[in-house]
MIPADREN-165721 format. One line per field, with one value per residue (C-alpha): x, y, z; residue in one letter; chain. Coordinates in Angstrom, 1 decimal, m for minus. Example, Ala and Ser with C-alpha at 12.3 -4.5 7.8 and 13.67 -1.06 7.14 Angstrom:
c1 <- 12.3;13.7
c2 <- m4.5;m1.1
c3 <- 7.8;7.1
residuo <- A;S
cadena <- A;A
***
This chain:
c1 <- 84.6;83.7;86.7;86.5;89.3;89.4;91.5;92.4;92.1;92.9;95.3;98.8;99.3;95.6;96.3;95.6;98.5;98.0;94.3;95.1;97.6;95.1;92.5;94.7;97.8;100.0;102.0;101.4;104.5;107.2;109.9;112.8;112.3;108.6;109.5;112.3;110.2;106.9;104.9;103.6;105.4;104.2;101.4;101.1;99.0;97.3;94.7;91.8;89.3;86.0;83.5;82.8;84.5;88.1;89.2;92.3;93.5;95.5;97.0;97.9;100.1;98.5;101.2;100.4;103.8;102.7;99.3;100.4;101.2;97.8;96.2;98.0;96.3;92.7;91.9;90.8;89.1;85.5;85.2;87.0;87.8;88.0;90.2;89.9;91.6;89.0;91.4;92.2;89.0;88.8;92.1;93.3;94.4;91.1;89.3;91.6;91.4;87.6;87.4;89.5;87.3;84.2;85.5;86.6;83.1;84.3;81.0;80.7;82.7;83.0;84.2;86.5;87.2;90.5;92.3;89.0;90.9;92.4;89.2;86.2;82.6;82.1;85.2;84.0;80.6;82.3;84.3;81.0;79.4;82.4;82.2;78.5;79.3;82.0;80.1;76.6;75.1;78.0;78.4;79.4;76.4;74.8;77.9;78.6;80.8;82.7;84.9;88.0;91.2;94.0;96.0;93.3;91.2;88.1;85.6;87.5;84.9;82.2;84.3;84.8;81.1;80.4;82.9;81.2;77.8;79.2;80.7;77.2;76.6;79.7;78.9;81.4;83.5;82.9;85.5;84.1;85.6;89.0;91.9;93.3;95.8;97.1;100.6;101.2;104.3;107.3;110.0;112.2;112.4;115.4;114.5;111.3;112.2;109.9;106.8;104.1;101.1;97.9;94.1;92.6;89.9;88.7;88.8;90.7;94.4;95.5;98.9;100.5;98.4;100.2;99.7;101.1;102.6;101.2;102.1;105.0;103.4;106.1;104.8;105.0;103.9;102.3;104.4;102.6;99.5;99.1;96.1;96.8;100.1;98.4;99.3;96.3;95.6;93.8;92.9;89.5;88.4;88.2;91.1;94.5;97.0;100.7;101.9;105.2;106.1;108.4;109.8;110.6;113.1;112.4;113.9;111.7;108.4;107.1;104.2;101.7;101.8;98.9;98.8;96.2;95.6;97.4;95.7;92.7;93.6;95.3;97.5;96.7;98.0;94.8;91.4;88.1;86.5;84.1;85.8;84.4;86.3;86.4;84.7;87.9;90.1;91.3;90.1;91.4;92.7;93.0;96.2;96.8;99.5;98.2;99.0;96.7;96.1;94.4;94.7;98.3;99.7;100.6;101.2;101.8;99.5;97.5;93.8;91.9;88.4;85.7;82.7;81.2;78.0;75.1;75.3;77.4;78.7;81.7;84.8;84.8;88.0;88.3;86.6;85.7;85.7;82.7;81.9;81.6;82.7;84.0;87.8;90.4;93.4;96.7;99.1;102.9;103.2;100.8;98.2;95.8;92.2;88.7;85.5;84.0;87.4;87.6;90.6;91.9;93.5;96.0;97.6;101.1;102.7;102.2;100.6;97.0;93.8;91.7;89.1;88.3;86.2;85.4;86.8;84.4;86.6;90.1;90.8;88.9;89.2;91.4;88.8;88.9;88.6;86.6;83.8;80.1;80.7;83.2;80.9;77.9;80.0;80.9;77.3;76.4;79.2;78.5;76.8;75.9;73.2;71.7;69.7;71.2;68.8;70.2;73.7;73.0;71.4;74.4;76.7;74.6;74.7;78.5;78.7;76.9;79.4;82.6;81.2;80.3;83.8;85.3;83.5;84.4;87.2;84.5;84.9;86.1;83.6;86.3;87.1;83.8;85.3;87.7;85.7;82.5;84.0;82.0;82.8;83.7;80.5;78.4;79.6;77.2;74.1;75.2;75.9;72.6;70.7;72.6;71.9;68.2;67.7;69.3;72.0;74.8;75.5;77.6;80.3;82.3;83.9;83.3;80.6;79.7;77.3;74.0;74.7;78.0;76.4;73.8;76.4;78.6;75.6;74.8;78.4;78.5;75.2;76.4;79.7;78.1;75.6;78.6;80.4;77.4;77.1;80.8;81.1;77.6;78.9;81.0;79.6;80.3;82.9;85.5;84.9;88.5;88.6;85.4;86.9;90.1;88.5;85.5;86.8;90.6;90.9;88.0;87.9;87.5;84.9;82.7;83.0;81.9;79.1;77.7;78.2;76.5;73.5;73.2;73.4;70.9;68.4;68.8;70.0;73.1;74.2;77.4;80.2;83.6;82.1;79.4;76.5;73.2;70.3;68.4;71.3;70.6;72.9;71.5;73.4;73.2;71.7;75.2;76.5;73.6;74.2;77.9;77.0;74.7;77.4;80.2;78.0;77.3;80.8;82.4;79.8;80.2;84.0;84.1;87.5;89.3;87.8;88.2;90.7;89.0;90.8;89.6;86.1;86.1;86.8;84.2;81.4;82.0;81.4;83.8;86.3;85.0;81.5;82.9;84.8;81.7;79.9;82.9;83.1;79.4;79.6;82.5;80.6;77.7;80.0;79.1;82.7;85.3;88.9;91.5;95.0;94.9;92.1;88.3;86.0;82.2;80.8;78.6;81.7;83.6;80.6;80.4;84.2;83.9;81.0;83.0;86.2;84.1;82.4;85.8;86.3;82.8;83.1;86.6;85.2;88.3;91.1;92.0;95.3;95.1;98.3;98.7;99.0;95.9;93.9;95.0;94.0;90.8;89.4;91.1;93.0;96.6;99.0;98.1;94.6;95.4;97.7;95.4;92.3;94.0;95.1;91.4;90.2;92.7;91.3;87.8;88.8;87.8;91.4;94.5;98.0;100.4;103.8;103.3;99.8;96.4;94.1;90.4;88.7
c2 <- 124.7;122.3;120.8;120.2;118.7;119.9;118.3;119.9;117.9;118.6;118.7;120.0;123.8;124.5;126.7;124.4;125.6;129.2;129.0;127.5;130.3;133.0;131.6;131.0;133.1;130.0;128.6;124.8;124.2;123.5;121.7;123.5;121.5;122.5;126.2;125.7;123.8;125.6;122.4;120.6;117.2;116.2;117.0;120.5;121.8;125.0;126.2;128.7;129.6;131.2;131.8;128.5;126.4;125.4;124.3;122.2;122.2;119.2;120.4;117.5;117.3;117.3;115.7;112.1;111.0;112.0;110.5;108.2;111.3;112.7;109.4;109.7;113.0;112.5;109.4;111.4;114.5;115.6;117.8;118.1;121.3;120.2;122.8;123.4;126.1;128.0;128.5;124.7;123.2;119.5;117.7;114.0;114.5;116.3;113.2;110.8;112.9;113.2;109.4;108.8;111.1;109.4;105.9;106.9;108.2;111.7;113.0;116.4;119.1;122.3;122.9;125.9;127.4;129.2;131.8;133.6;136.7;135.0;134.1;135.8;135.0;132.5;130.5;130.5;129.2;126.4;125.4;125.3;123.0;120.6;120.6;119.7;116.9;115.5;115.6;114.5;111.8;112.0;113.4;116.7;116.9;119.7;121.1;124.9;126.0;129.1;131.1;132.8;134.4;133.8;136.6;139.4;137.9;137.8;135.3;134.4;135.8;133.8;130.7;131.3;131.7;128.5;126.6;127.7;126.7;123.3;122.7;122.5;119.4;117.6;114.9;115.0;111.9;110.0;110.4;107.3;105.0;103.4;105.7;105.6;108.1;107.2;108.9;111.2;113.0;112.1;114.5;115.5;118.7;119.6;119.4;117.5;114.4;112.5;114.2;112.6;114.2;113.0;113.3;111.6;109.4;107.9;108.3;110.9;111.1;112.5;113.4;110.4;107.9;104.6;103.6;101.1;101.9;99.4;97.5;96.6;96.9;99.3;100.8;104.6;107.2;110.5;113.3;116.2;117.0;120.0;120.9;123.6;124.5;125.0;122.8;120.8;118.2;116.0;115.8;114.6;112.6;114.7;117.0;117.4;116.8;116.6;114.2;114.3;110.6;108.9;105.5;105.8;107.7;109.1;106.2;103.7;105.1;106.1;107.4;104.6;103.3;103.9;104.8;102.7;101.5;98.3;95.1;96.9;95.9;93.1;93.6;91.5;90.6;89.2;91.1;90.4;93.4;94.7;96.4;98.9;99.1;102.4;102.4;103.4;100.9;97.6;94.2;93.3;89.8;87.1;87.5;90.9;92.8;96.1;99.0;99.1;102.5;102.8;105.6;106.9;103.5;102.2;98.4;96.1;93.1;90.8;90.5;87.2;87.5;85.9;86.9;89.7;91.7;91.9;88.4;87.2;84.1;82.7;81.9;84.8;85.2;88.8;92.1;94.0;97.8;99.4;96.3;95.7;92.5;90.7;90.2;88.8;91.1;89.4;92.0;91.8;93.8;93.9;96.6;97.7;98.0;97.5;96.6;99.5;101.2;102.6;102.0;102.7;100.2;101.4;99.4;98.2;99.5;102.1;103.4;104.4;104.4;101.5;101.2;101.4;99.8;98.8;96.3;93.5;91.5;92.3;88.8;86.3;82.6;80.5;79.3;78.7;82.0;80.6;78.9;79.5;79.4;82.3;84.3;83.8;84.9;88.1;88.7;88.5;90.9;93.4;96.7;99.9;101.4;104.8;104.5;103.8;100.8;99.3;99.9;98.1;95.1;94.9;94.9;92.2;90.1;90.5;89.6;86.3;85.5;86.2;84.4;81.3;81.5;81.3;78.0;76.2;78.6;81.3;85.0;87.6;90.4;93.0;91.8;93.2;96.7;95.9;93.2;95.3;98.8;99.9;101.8;100.0;101.6;99.9;96.4;95.7;96.6;94.4;91.5;92.0;91.9;88.8;86.9;88.0;86.8;83.5;84.0;83.7;82.8;84.8;82.7;84.9;87.5;85.3;84.8;81.4;80.9;79.1;76.7;75.8;75.2;73.0;71.0;70.6;69.5;66.8;65.8;65.1;63.2;61.1;60.4;59.2;57.0;55.4;55.0;53.2;50.9;49.8;49.9;49.2;48.6;51.8;54.5;57.0;58.9;60.7;64.4;65.3;62.6;64.0;67.5;66.5;64.1;66.2;69.8;69.4;72.7;74.4;76.9;75.1;77.7;76.7;73.1;73.9;76.1;73.4;70.7;72.8;73.3;69.5;68.8;71.5;70.2;66.7;65.3;63.9;63.2;63.0;65.4;63.6;60.9;61.7;59.5;59.9;60.2;57.6;55.0;51.9;48.9;45.9;42.6;39.7;36.5;35.0;38.2;38.3;34.7;35.5;38.5;36.4;33.7;36.1;38.1;34.9;33.5;36.6;37.0;33.3;33.4;36.1;37.5;35.1;36.0;33.7;34.1;35.7;33.6;30.4;31.8;32.4;28.7;27.6;29.8;28.5;31.8;33.8;35.8;39.1;38.3;37.6;40.9;42.8;41.4;42.2;45.8;46.3;44.9;47.3;50.2;49.4;49.2;45.5;44.5;46.8;46.7;46.8;46.7;44.0;42.1;42.2;41.9;41.8;45.0;43.0;41.1;44.4;45.9;42.8;43.1;46.7;45.7;42.8;44.9;47.6;45.0;43.8;47.2;47.2;43.8;44.6;47.7;49.7;50.2;47.2;46.8;44.8;43.5;41.4;38.2;38.9;39.9;36.7;34.5;36.4;36.3;33.2;34.8;34.7;37.6;38.0;39.2;40.6;43.4;45.0;44.5;46.3;49.2;49.3;49.6;52.5;54.3;53.8;55.2;52.0;51.6;53.7;52.4;53.0;51.4;47.8;47.6;49.2;50.9;50.3;53.7
c3 <- 95.0;92.2;90.4;86.6;84.6;80.9;78.3;75.0;71.8;68.1;65.3;65.5;65.3;65.7;68.8;71.7;73.9;72.9;73.8;77.3;77.9;76.7;79.1;82.2;81.7;82.1;79.2;79.3;77.1;79.8;77.9;76.2;73.1;72.9;73.1;70.6;68.0;68.7;69.2;72.2;72.7;76.2;78.5;79.8;82.7;83.8;86.2;86.1;88.8;87.7;90.5;92.3;89.7;89.6;86.1;85.6;82.0;80.5;77.3;74.9;71.9;68.5;66.4;65.3;66.7;70.2;70.4;73.1;75.2;74.3;75.5;78.9;79.4;78.4;80.5;83.5;82.0;82.7;79.6;76.3;74.5;70.9;69.2;65.5;63.6;61.5;58.7;58.3;59.7;60.5;60.0;60.5;64.1;64.8;63.8;65.7;68.9;68.5;68.1;71.1;73.3;72.0;72.6;76.1;76.8;77.7;79.2;77.4;75.7;73.8;70.2;70.0;66.5;67.0;64.8;64.2;63.3;60.3;58.4;57.0;57.8;54.9;55.9;59.5;58.4;56.4;59.5;61.5;58.9;59.0;62.8;62.6;60.2;62.4;65.6;64.3;66.5;69.0;72.5;71.0;68.6;70.7;72.2;72.1;69.2;70.2;67.8;69.5;68.7;71.3;69.7;70.0;72.8;70.7;72.0;75.2;77.5;75.7;76.0;79.8;80.2;78.2;80.3;83.5;82.0;80.9;84.3;85.8;83.6;84.9;87.4;90.3;90.9;94.1;96.9;98.5;95.9;96.3;95.7;92.1;90.8;87.3;87.3;84.3;85.5;87.8;88.9;91.8;93.7;95.8;99.5;98.8;96.8;94.5;93.2;91.1;89.4;88.0;88.0;91.0;89.4;92.7;96.4;98.5;99.3;102.6;104.0;105.7;103.7;102.9;99.2;96.7;93.3;90.8;88.8;91.1;94.5;95.9;99.1;99.6;102.1;101.1;102.6;101.0;98.9;96.5;94.4;91.7;93.5;96.9;99.8;101.1;103.8;101.2;97.5;96.3;93.3;90.2;91.2;89.5;92.3;93.0;95.7;97.5;98.1;100.6;100.1;96.4;94.2;90.8;88.8;90.7;89.5;86.0;84.0;83.5;87.0;89.5;93.1;94.9;98.5;99.7;98.6;97.0;93.4;91.6;88.6;85.6;82.1;80.8;80.6;78.9;77.3;74.8;71.9;69.3;66.1;64.2;60.8;59.0;60.7;59.2;60.2;63.6;63.0;65.7;67.7;66.2;68.1;69.5;71.8;74.8;76.4;79.7;82.2;81.6;80.6;77.2;77.0;74.1;73.8;71.5;70.7;70.9;69.5;71.5;69.3;67.4;68.2;67.7;66.0;68.9;67.0;68.8;66.9;64.4;62.4;63.4;64.1;60.9;60.7;62.5;64.5;68.2;69.8;72.9;73.1;75.4;75.6;76.4;77.6;77.7;80.9;83.9;84.3;87.1;85.9;87.1;85.5;83.6;82.8;79.3;77.1;73.6;71.2;68.6;65.8;66.6;63.4;62.2;65.4;64.6;66.7;65.6;68.5;72.1;74.7;78.2;80.7;81.5;83.8;84.9;86.1;83.8;84.4;82.2;79.8;76.1;74.2;71.3;73.1;73.7;77.4;77.3;74.9;77.3;80.2;78.4;77.6;81.3;82.2;79.5;80.4;78.6;80.7;81.4;84.6;88.0;88.4;85.1;86.4;89.7;87.9;85.6;88.7;90.4;87.1;87.0;90.7;90.1;87.3;89.4;92.5;90.4;88.9;92.3;93.0;96.2;96.9;97.4;96.5;99.0;99.4;99.3;95.7;94.5;94.5;91.6;89.9;89.7;89.7;92.7;95.9;99.2;100.6;98.0;98.8;101.8;99.7;96.8;99.2;100.9;97.6;96.4;99.6;99.8;96.2;97.0;94.4;96.9;100.6;102.9;104.6;107.0;104.6;101.6;99.1;97.7;94.8;95.5;92.7;94.3;97.7;96.2;94.3;97.4;99.5;96.9;96.7;100.5;100.4;97.5;99.2;102.4;100.5;98.7;102.0;103.5;100.5;100.7;104.5;105.8;109.4;109.6;111.9;109.2;107.1;109.1;109.0;108.0;105.4;103.9;103.8;102.1;99.7;98.7;99.3;98.7;96.9;98.4;101.3;104.6;105.7;102.8;103.8;107.4;106.1;103.9;106.5;109.2;106.9;106.3;110.1;110.9;108.3;109.7;106.4;108.1;111.6;113.5;114.2;114.0;111.8;109.3;108.3;106.5;109.0;107.1;107.4;109.3;109.8;108.0;108.6;106.3;107.8;108.2;109.8;112.2;113.2;113.7;115.8;118.1;118.5;119.3;121.8;123.7;123.4;124.9;127.6;128.7;128.5;131.3;132.0;129.7;126.3;123.3;120.5;117.5;115.0;116.6;116.8;113.0;112.3;114.9;113.5;110.0;108.2;106.1;108.1;106.5;107.8;111.3;111.2;110.2;113.3;115.6;114.2;114.8;118.4;119.1;117.6;119.9;122.8;123.4;123.0;124.6;123.4;126.2;124.9;122.2;123.9;123.5;126.6;126.8;128.4;130.8;132.0;132.7;134.5;136.7;137.4;138.6;140.9;142.3;142.9;144.6;146.8;148.1;149.8;151.1;152.7;154.1;155.8;154.9;152.4;150.3;148.5;145.3;143.6;140.5;142.4;144.5;141.4;139.6;142.5;143.2;139.7;138.3;135.4;134.2;134.1;130.3;131.4;134.9;133.7;131.1;133.3;136.3;134.0;132.7;136.4;136.9;133.9;135.1;138.5;140.3;141.5;141.8;141.4;144.3;143.7;142.6;144.1;143.7;146.2;145.6;145.6
residuo <- X;X;X;X;X;X;X;X;X;X;X;X;X;X;X;X;X;X;X;X;X;X;X;X;X;X;X;X;X;X;X;X;X;X;X;X;X;X;X;X;X;X;X;X;X;X;X;X;X;X;X;X;X;X;X;X;X;X;X;X;X;X;X;X;X;X;X;X;X;X;X;X;X;X;X;X;X;X;X;X;X;X;X;X;X;X;X;X;X;X;X;X;X;X;X;X;X;X;X;X;X;X;X;X;X;X;X;X;X;X;X;X;X;X;X;X;X;X;X;X;X;X;X;X;X;X;X;X;X;X;X;X;X;X;X;X;X;X;X;X;X;X;X;X;X;X;X;X;X;X;X;X;X;X;X;X;X;X;X;X;X;X;X;X;X;X;X;X;X;X;X;X;X;X;X;X;X;X;X;X;X;X;X;X;X;X;X;X;X;X;X;X;X;X;X;X;X;X;X;X;X;X;X;X;X;X;X;X;X;X;X;X;X;X;X;X;X;X;X;X;X;X;X;X;X;X;X;X;X;X;X;X;X;X;X;X;X;X;X;X;X;X;X;X;X;X;X;X;X;X;X;X;X;X;X;X;X;X;X;X;X;X;X;X;X;X;X;X;X;X;X;X;X;X;X;X;X;X;X;X;X;X;X;X;X;X;X;X;X;X;X;X;X;X;X;X;X;X;X;X;X;X;X;X;X;X;X;X;X;X;X;X;X;X;X;X;X;X;X;X;X;X;X;X;X;X;X;X;X;X;X;X;X;X;X;X;X;X;X;X;X;X;X;X;X;X;X;X;X;X;X;X;X;X;X;X;X;X;X;X;X;X;X;X;X;X;X;X;X;X;X;X;X;X;X;X;X;X;X;X;X;X;X;X;X;X;X;X;X;X;X;X;X;X;X;X;X;X;X;X;X;X;X;X;X;X;X;X;X;X;X;X;X;X;X;X;X;X;X;X;X;X;X;X;X;X;X;X;X;X;X;X;X;X;X;X;X;X;X;X;X;X;X;X;X;X;X;X;X;X;X;X;X;X;X;X;X;X;X;X;X;X;X;X;X;X;X;X;X;X;X;X;X;X;X;X;X;X;X;X;X;X;X;X;X;X;X;X;X;X;X;X;X;X;X;X;X;X;X;X;X;X;X;X;X;X;X;X;X;X;X;X;X;X;X;X;X;X;X;X;X;X;X;X;X;X;X;X;X;X;X;X;X;X;X;X;X;X;X;X;X;X;X;X;X;X;X;X;X;X;X;X;X;X;X;X;X;X;X;X;X;X;X;X;X;X;X;X;X;X;X;X;X;X;X;X;X;X;X;X;X;X;X;X;X;X;X;X;X;X;X;X;X;X;X;X;X;X;X;X;X;X;X;X;X;X;X;X;X;X;X;X;X;X;X;X;X;X;X;X;X;X;X;X;X;X;X;X;X;X;X;X;X;X;X;X;X;X;X;X;X;X;X;X;X;X;X
cadena <- A;A;A;A;A;A;A;A;A;A;A;A;A;A;A;A;A;A;A;A;A;A;A;A;A;A;A;A;A;A;A;A;A;A;A;A;A;A;A;A;A;A;A;A;A;A;A;A;A;A;A;A;A;A;A;A;A;A;A;A;A;A;A;A;A;A;A;A;A;A;A;A;A;A;A;A;A;A;A;A;A;A;A;A;A;A;A;A;A;A;A;A;A;A;A;A;A;A;A;A;A;A;A;A;A;A;A;A;A;A;A;A;A;A;A;A;A;A;A;A;A;A;A;A;A;A;A;A;A;A;A;A;A;A;A;A;A;A;A;A;A;A;A;A;A;A;A;A;A;A;A;A;A;A;A;A;A;A;A;A;A;A;A;A;A;A;A;A;A;A;A;A;A;A;A;A;A;A;A;A;A;A;A;A;A;A;A;A;A;A;A;A;A;A;A;A;A;A;A;A;A;A;A;A;A;A;A;A;A;A;A;A;A;A;A;A;A;A;A;A;A;A;A;A;A;A;A;A;A;A;A;A;A;A;A;A;A;A;A;A;A;A;A;A;A;A;A;A;A;A;A;A;A;A;A;A;A;A;A;A;A;A;A;A;A;A;A;A;A;A;A;A;A;A;A;A;A;A;A;A;A;A;A;A;A;A;A;A;A;A;A;A;A;A;A;A;A;A;A;A;A;A;A;A;A;A;A;A;A;A;A;A;A;A;A;A;A;A;A;A;A;A;A;A;A;A;A;A;A;A;A;A;A;A;A;A;A;A;A;A;A;A;A;A;A;A;A;A;A;A;A;A;A;A;A;A;A;A;A;A;A;A;A;A;A;A;A;A;A;A;A;A;A;A;A;A;A;A;A;A;A;A;A;A;A;A;A;A;A;A;A;A;A;A;A;A;A;A;A;A;A;A;A;A;A;A;A;A;A;A;A;A;A;A;A;A;A;A;A;A;A;A;A;A;A;A;A;A;A;A;A;A;A;A;A;A;A;A;A;A;A;A;A;A;A;A;A;A;A;A;A;A;A;A;A;A;A;A;A;A;A;A;A;A;A;A;A;A;A;A;A;A;A;A;A;A;A;A;A;A;A;A;A;A;A;A;A;A;A;A;A;A;A;A;A;A;A;A;A;A;A;A;A;A;A;A;A;A;A;A;A;A;A;A;A;A;A;A;A;A;A;A;A;A;A;A;A;A;A;A;A;A;A;A;A;A;A;A;A;A;A;A;A;A;A;A;A;A;A;A;A;A;A;A;A;A;A;A;A;A;A;A;A;A;A;A;A;A;A;A;A;A;A;A;A;A;A;A;A;A;A;A;A;A;A;A;A;A;A;A;A;A;A;A;A;A;A;A;A;A;A;A;A;A;A;A;A;A;A;A;A;A;A;A;A;A;A;A;A;A;A;A;A;A;A;A;A;A;A;A;A;A;A;A;A;A;A;A;A;A;A;A;A;A;A;A;A
***
């Protein structure tokens, strides 16, 4: 059965509640005060099934003092029933409610002229003309206009038929999106506990689901699901539903909060948006205090103007009546929104609807509001499209923006759901397109912009070139030092990805120490002479190598030059450091051969102690101890007590 949520709209005392009761048999006015005063104060609900269509009615108050309650009810509707009393025609709240529905982009609707039994044909025709004038050029321009009398029943059958016909035009909501249930009512039932109701605008909710209440992030479990008073195992997007929740009591949850999956959304106090100002509103001045309405929430905040459209000049002093512009909304309390969500803005005092718009980015970077860069960013994120292809391109354009914003920290793929307003199932296709086009690279479960990767590659190459210039004899920059110095705030996976690409391309070499593949050690003439002298001196000194300090004075070159030569000889493994001493590699190789030959000539096991070693090789204890330990490490000997066995 197809589910369609219908919201009423219209001026006070134009018969909205009476019409809902006449259609459904249910009185939507549930509060004692409503029945006593004869007006709707808060949201009312009713249900009607006609054939294969299940209609859920959300009846809203018409009094201007209760517009905030009206706004809590119309956010999730599929179709509006604009109710206008034929004897009074279009009134102030008719216009405000109509503007709200238009700004929220309610897809379609029906105009119902009530109290038809109280007017003559001429008055009814005048009412129709006023309706045509009000709705001209809007989403209701071609909507059916049905005259009814809730008292006599006149026209109700025509209205039911029109509702069924209009239901065929309503696009179903996707149950594959992330769960989002803006809460419009909270109460407790004895024996059940906490109950919340709302219109499920995305996903599906099942019994035993674990969800979060946001803002606040309180975790709850779904104990029971009802749709139109009937217990169900699950509720689907587009249905009015009541959920019995565990893990929360009534005073811990309120209208304006939203039920969402754990970790699927982030709450925010700052959003970038496109805002349309009503023609009869006042100038929206910079930092103007406003009431922000989204879903079932009302939050106070301020407006910072980024730029007006279509001129798009950054730094405008405000948004004039009838204009459209980019704004940054700074809210006084957190909210849970996603890109594409519609909202209404009302003046702080006196409360009056002044405009509405669409969220461009729920988590904008901390950039200057009045700047060309911020304005250009909003342009890239903006979308008002008709075709699916246009929508996808707008999503990809927005993806490039948020991925570039993430920089070296990279952007989590799962974050595309809330930042683009897409379903989890659409994420792989968007990622594939971005990577195929070369706009982004996939690094594990992260996305990093091509521009960021290119910038980081160049940063590594430049850093290595600088390292080679300042330390020409170094074998390279330590890998961990490079990561900390060049990617201190970045994600380590991005560093490894960029580094692996440079290694694979042959641009750099090394694993623990990184160097440009084109780097070659070039010694100065003095350093080359020092290298030759030191090589020969250590080779000729045998097992009693010379003191480096005395060599420096003998060579007659600056100590820094001598140190360069020694460093290079160590890197080339010509000089081997044992303890604090340096020995020539050729000398050590000869030592190992000589020790091994001692066993061969003896024809059996040979024990070698310090005294024997000193006498056999003509060295003092200063050299004997480190050399014997070196032979142990090289597995030429093995220490047994105070002596060694030649292996």
